[in-house]
One Martini backbone bead per residue (centre of mass of N, CA, C, O) as a GRO file, in nm:
protein
  251
    1UNK     BB    1   0.099   0.034   0.019
    2UNK     BB    2   0.010   0.374  -0.023
    3UNK     BB    3  -0.015   0.637   0.232
    4UNK     BB    4  -0.125   0.854   0.077
    5UNK     BB    5  -0.346   1.130   0.131
    6UNK     BB    6  -0.580   1.209  -0.125
    7UNK     BB    7  -0.826   1.353   0.001
    8UNK     BB    8  -0.694   1.650   0.031
    9UNK     BB    9  -0.567   1.680  -0.278
   10UNK     BB   10  -0.699   1.500  -0.530
   11UNK     BB   11  -0.505   1.283  -0.598
   12UNK     BB   12  -0.382   0.988  -0.787
   13UNK     BB   13  -0.086   1.089  -0.829
   14UNK     BB   14   0.273   1.050  -0.734
   15UNK     BB   15   0.597   1.087  -0.541
   16UNK     BB   16   0.488   0.953  -0.300
   17UNK     BB   17   0.664   0.743  -0.039
   18UNK     BB   18   0.469   0.505   0.171
   19UNK     BB   19   0.528   0.199   0.249
   20UNK     BB   20   0.318  -0.105   0.280
   21UNK     BB   21   0.287  -0.415   0.466
   22UNK     BB   22   0.032  -0.679   0.469
   23UNK     BB   23  -0.109  -0.944   0.691
   24UNK     BB   24  -0.292  -1.275   0.715
   25UNK     BB   25  -0.340  -1.550   0.949
   26UNK     BB   26  -0.578  -1.817   0.923
   27UNK     BB   27  -0.766  -2.051   1.155
   28UNK     BB   28  -0.970  -2.341   1.164
   29UNK     BB   29  -0.963  -2.563   1.438
   30UNK     BB   30  -1.293  -2.582   1.444
   31UNK     BB   31  -1.562  -2.784   1.280
   32UNK     BB   32  -1.905  -2.867   1.288
   33UNK     BB   33  -2.053  -3.061   1.056
   34UNK     BB   34  -2.310  -3.196   1.193
   35UNK     BB   35  -2.427  -2.882   1.264
   36UNK     BB   36  -2.348  -2.677   1.039
   37UNK     BB   37  -2.162  -2.472   1.224
   38UNK     BB   38  -2.243  -2.433   1.546
   39UNK     BB   39  -1.936  -2.519   1.575
   40UNK     BB   40  -1.637  -2.318   1.652
   41UNK     BB   41  -1.284  -2.228   1.582
   42UNK     BB   42  -1.059  -1.933   1.594
   43UNK     BB   43  -0.752  -1.798   1.447
   44UNK     BB   44  -0.531  -1.498   1.430
   45UNK     BB   45  -0.270  -1.323   1.244
   46UNK     BB   46  -0.142  -0.986   1.219
   47UNK     BB   47   0.042  -0.749   0.995
   48UNK     BB   48   0.257  -0.442   0.994
   49UNK     BB   49   0.469  -0.253   0.768
   50UNK     BB   50   0.572   0.101   0.793
   51UNK     BB   51   0.681   0.364   0.598
   52UNK     BB   52   0.759   0.697   0.712
   53UNK     BB   53   0.755   1.012   0.663
   54UNK     BB   54   0.940   1.306   0.798
   55UNK     BB   55   0.770   1.498   0.676
   56UNK     BB   56   0.497   1.710   0.668
   57UNK     BB   57   0.324   1.459   0.513
   58UNK     BB   58   0.284   1.277   0.733
   59UNK     BB   59   0.076   0.974   0.839
   60UNK     BB   60   0.142   0.971   1.163
   61UNK     BB   61  -0.176   0.879   1.267
   62UNK     BB   62  -0.394   0.808   1.556
   63UNK     BB   63  -0.753   0.731   1.560
   64UNK     BB   64  -1.075   0.734   1.752
   65UNK     BB   65  -1.378   0.620   1.825
   66UNK     BB   66  -1.624   0.510   1.961
   67UNK     BB   67  -1.887   0.258   1.943
   68UNK     BB   68  -1.985   0.536   1.803
   69UNK     BB   69  -2.101   0.791   1.633
   70UNK     BB   70  -1.914   1.097   1.637
   71UNK     BB   71  -1.883   1.420   1.639
   72UNK     BB   72  -1.603   1.561   1.555
   73UNK     BB   73  -1.385   1.489   1.779
   74UNK     BB   74  -1.173   1.268   1.857
   75UNK     BB   75  -1.099   1.115   2.168
   76UNK     BB   76  -0.867   0.953   2.026
   77UNK     BB   77  -0.547   1.131   1.963
   78UNK     BB   78  -0.216   1.182   1.846
   79UNK     BB   79  -0.160   1.307   1.611
   80UNK     BB   80   0.113   1.411   1.472
   81UNK     BB   81   0.406   1.222   1.471
   82UNK     BB   82   0.710   1.292   1.553
   83UNK     BB   83   0.971   1.128   1.373
   84UNK     BB   84   0.861   0.910   1.202
   85UNK     BB   85   0.978   0.615   1.039
   86UNK     BB   86   0.828   0.354   1.168
   87UNK     BB   87   0.582   0.076   1.184
   88UNK     BB   88   0.446  -0.193   1.398
   89UNK     BB   89   0.176  -0.427   1.352
   90UNK     BB   90  -0.005  -0.637   1.591
   91UNK     BB   91  -0.247  -0.911   1.558
   92UNK     BB   92  -0.507  -1.070   1.758
   93UNK     BB   93  -0.745  -1.352   1.720
   94UNK     BB   94  -1.075  -1.484   1.841
   95UNK     BB   95  -1.310  -1.773   1.815
   96UNK     BB   96  -1.611  -1.895   1.989
   97UNK     BB   97  -1.867  -2.144   1.901
   98UNK     BB   98  -2.183  -2.239   2.084
   99UNK     BB   99  -2.414  -2.207   1.905
  100UNK     BB  100  -2.565  -1.924   2.042
  101UNK     BB  101  -2.275  -1.889   2.146
  102UNK     BB  102  -2.036  -1.608   2.156
  103UNK     BB  103  -1.671  -1.553   2.143
  104UNK     BB  104  -1.473  -1.247   2.119
  105UNK     BB  105  -1.127  -1.148   2.027
  106UNK     BB  106  -0.899  -0.852   2.027
  107UNK     BB  107  -0.548  -0.754   1.950
  108UNK     BB  108  -0.334  -0.453   1.945
  109UNK     BB  109   0.004  -0.353   1.842
  110UNK     BB  110   0.216  -0.045   1.835
  111UNK     BB  111   0.535   0.021   1.692
  112UNK     BB  112   0.717   0.332   1.717
  113UNK     BB  113   0.966   0.468   1.517
  114UNK     BB  114   1.208   0.734   1.598
  115UNK     BB  115   1.355   1.041   1.511
  116UNK     BB  116   1.472   1.214   1.796
  117UNK     BB  117   1.284   1.012   1.956
  118UNK     BB  118   1.098   0.832   2.148
  119UNK     BB  119   0.956   0.553   2.148
  120UNK     BB  120   0.640   0.388   2.076
  121UNK     BB  121   0.333   0.243   2.240
  122UNK     BB  122   0.035   0.103   2.113
  123UNK     BB  123  -0.299  -0.011   2.232
  124UNK     BB  124  -0.567  -0.270   2.185
  125UNK     BB  125  -0.907  -0.402   2.275
  126UNK     BB  126  -1.145  -0.689   2.281
  127UNK     BB  127  -1.451  -0.834   2.433
  128UNK     BB  128  -1.720  -1.065   2.342
  129UNK     BB  129  -2.071  -1.155   2.401
  130UNK     BB  130  -2.322  -1.376   2.252
  131UNK     BB  131  -2.695  -1.436   2.229
  132UNK     BB  132  -2.951  -1.642   2.107
  133UNK     BB  133  -3.282  -1.663   2.204
  134UNK     BB  134  -3.391  -1.818   1.917
  135UNK     BB  135  -3.134  -2.031   1.823
  136UNK     BB  136  -2.927  -1.916   1.668
  137UNK     BB  137  -2.634  -1.852   1.459
  138UNK     BB  138  -2.304  -1.768   1.378
  139UNK     BB  139  -2.159  -1.784   1.102
  140UNK     BB  140  -1.888  -1.938   0.900
  141UNK     BB  141  -1.609  -1.846   0.695
  142UNK     BB  142  -1.359  -2.050   0.575
  143UNK     BB  143  -1.237  -1.894   0.327
  144UNK     BB  144  -1.196  -1.599   0.501
  145UNK     BB  145  -1.210  -1.588   0.818
  146UNK     BB  146  -1.525  -1.502   0.879
  147UNK     BB  147  -1.808  -1.372   0.952
  148UNK     BB  148  -2.132  -1.420   0.892
  149UNK     BB  149  -2.476  -1.451   0.813
  150UNK     BB  150  -2.751  -1.437   0.982
  151UNK     BB  151  -3.037  -1.670   1.003
  152UNK     BB  152  -3.345  -1.685   1.064
  153UNK     BB  153  -3.576  -1.922   1.150
  154UNK     BB  154  -3.773  -1.662   1.156
  155UNK     BB  155  -3.927  -1.424   1.017
  156UNK     BB  156  -4.047  -1.109   1.012
  157UNK     BB  157  -4.407  -1.094   1.069
  158UNK     BB  158  -4.742  -0.930   0.997
  159UNK     BB  159  -5.088  -1.046   1.007
  160UNK     BB  160  -5.417  -1.043   0.909
  161UNK     BB  161  -5.689  -1.232   0.958
  162UNK     BB  162  -6.011  -1.323   0.857
  163UNK     BB  163  -6.089  -1.400   1.177
  164UNK     BB  164  -5.931  -1.150   1.344
  165UNK     BB  165  -5.659  -1.243   1.361
  166UNK     BB  166  -5.299  -1.286   1.435
  167UNK     BB  167  -4.993  -1.319   1.262
  168UNK     BB  168  -4.646  -1.422   1.353
  169UNK     BB  169  -4.300  -1.329   1.319
  170UNK     BB  170  -3.989  -1.254   1.523
  171UNK     BB  171  -3.730  -1.353   1.452
  172UNK     BB  172  -3.415  -1.246   1.577
  173UNK     BB  173  -3.259  -1.261   1.908
  174UNK     BB  174  -2.993  -1.056   2.057
  175UNK     BB  175  -2.736  -1.068   2.300
  176UNK     BB  176  -2.480  -0.825   2.421
  177UNK     BB  177  -2.127  -0.792   2.528
  178UNK     BB  178  -1.865  -0.532   2.589
  179UNK     BB  179  -1.503  -0.495   2.614
  180UNK     BB  180  -1.291  -0.200   2.592
  181UNK     BB  181  -0.948  -0.096   2.493
  182UNK     BB  182  -0.727   0.206   2.488
  183UNK     BB  183  -0.371   0.310   2.417
  184UNK     BB  184  -0.242   0.649   2.322
  185UNK     BB  185  -0.019   0.634   2.536
  186UNK     BB  186   0.313   0.739   2.675
  187UNK     BB  187   0.617   0.717   2.886
  188UNK     BB  188   0.783   0.909   2.752
  189UNK     BB  189   1.055   1.141   2.640
  190UNK     BB  190   0.822   1.287   2.639
  191UNK     BB  191   0.518   1.260   2.723
  192UNK     BB  192   0.237   1.080   2.573
  193UNK     BB  193  -0.103   1.219   2.480
  194UNK     BB  194  -0.372   1.036   2.325
  195UNK     BB  195  -0.512   0.843   2.519
  196UNK     BB  196  -0.736   0.667   2.752
  197UNK     BB  197  -0.964   0.382   2.712
  198UNK     BB  198  -1.290   0.262   2.836
  199UNK     BB  199  -1.558   0.012   2.768
  200UNK     BB  200  -1.917  -0.058   2.792
  201UNK     BB  201  -2.145  -0.290   2.624
  202UNK     BB  202  -2.497  -0.301   2.556
  203UNK     BB  203  -2.701  -0.535   2.357
  204UNK     BB  204  -2.967  -0.538   2.097
  205UNK     BB  205  -3.074  -0.770   1.840
  206UNK     BB  206  -3.295  -0.743   1.543
  207UNK     BB  207  -3.376  -0.990   1.312
  208UNK     BB  208  -3.587  -0.999   1.044
  209UNK     BB  209  -3.357  -1.092   0.848
  210UNK     BB  210  -3.077  -1.134   0.646
  211UNK     BB  211  -3.118  -0.794   0.555
  212UNK     BB  212  -3.248  -0.708   0.845
  213UNK     BB  213  -3.203  -0.466   1.122
  214UNK     BB  214  -3.189  -0.400   1.476
  215UNK     BB  215  -3.014  -0.167   1.700
  216UNK     BB  216  -2.915  -0.166   2.055
  217UNK     BB  217  -2.726   0.078   2.259
  218UNK     BB  218  -2.506   0.080   2.551
  219UNK     BB  219  -2.251   0.324   2.648
  220UNK     BB  220  -1.974   0.309   2.880
  221UNK     BB  221  -1.708   0.548   2.977
  222UNK     BB  222  -1.348   0.631   2.982
  223UNK     BB  223  -1.112   0.913   2.989
  224UNK     BB  224  -0.751   0.961   2.974
  225UNK     BB  225  -0.476   1.126   2.892
  226UNK     BB  226  -0.586   1.388   2.722
  227UNK     BB  227  -0.505   1.638   2.438
  228UNK     BB  228  -0.749   1.694   2.286
  229UNK     BB  229  -0.744   2.030   2.152
  230UNK     BB  230  -0.463   2.051   2.358
  231UNK     BB  231  -0.135   1.988   2.325
  232UNK     BB  232  -0.023   2.209   2.547
  233UNK     BB  233  -0.181   2.083   2.761
  234UNK     BB  234  -0.325   1.922   3.001
  235UNK     BB  235  -0.440   1.638   3.084
  236UNK     BB  236  -0.754   1.471   3.054
  237UNK     BB  237  -1.081   1.375   3.194
  238UNK     BB  238  -1.367   1.135   3.142
  239UNK     BB  239  -1.715   1.072   3.094
  240UNK     BB  240  -1.958   0.844   2.926
  241UNK     BB  241  -2.282   0.828   2.744
  242UNK     BB  242  -2.450   0.596   2.513
  243UNK     BB  243  -2.725   0.607   2.281
  244UNK     BB  244  -2.832   0.355   2.040
  245UNK     BB  245  -2.975   0.335   1.697
  246UNK     BB  246  -3.049   0.089   1.429
  247UNK     BB  247  -3.141   0.073   1.081
  248UNK     BB  248  -3.082  -0.210   0.853
  249UNK     BB  249  -3.012  -0.247   0.496
  250UNK     BB  250  -2.892  -0.521   0.296
  251UNK     BB  251  -2.751  -0.639  -0.057
   0.00000   0.00000   0.00000
């Protein structure tokens, strides 16, 4: 990959050269054929090596929002990191699925090598568990090593019958909980404050069919050691609560 950010310049080609190589090795260590994949386990390792220009147009910046779309400033943000020469990113992931129950975890660590400054290390990860109350399971794509599309045992529908009664199918209902953490700060010299955050999410998902669903989330978290918005100021801390809902159709 060439890491030049053409979004701001509008260019399609140029002499900017910040090369990156990335890869992922995935393995399905268990897949229950007799239940058509209601049980499986997976692990994967991924990595990136990126050479970053130390000139003014360097793209060495890492930032993220919480697990819901927020407007304005990202809450964890390193800003452009001075003196970055290259960085190495290592990721680990795992999935265990037992019928309607699924447990997923992922962790990433980023080692940033700098010229004229102390090196940095940023990291983050999450773990979540989900359960289908209506008996479905989350399918697994063995060819790509990724989660598939859940299919309700019964689609959501609602009709009035000619005898005055009503018939309905209620789709698939899923409960989920997630804990996530990210550390964009480092005790380097001088200390580096991109922010440290942790959050807990409780969720309910209602799948109408394989192509439509509603999602409801409550997220609570805290952030500390952040200088977002005032790089020259003292690091700040705070708490937040987010309520979210989404209706989605895909095809």
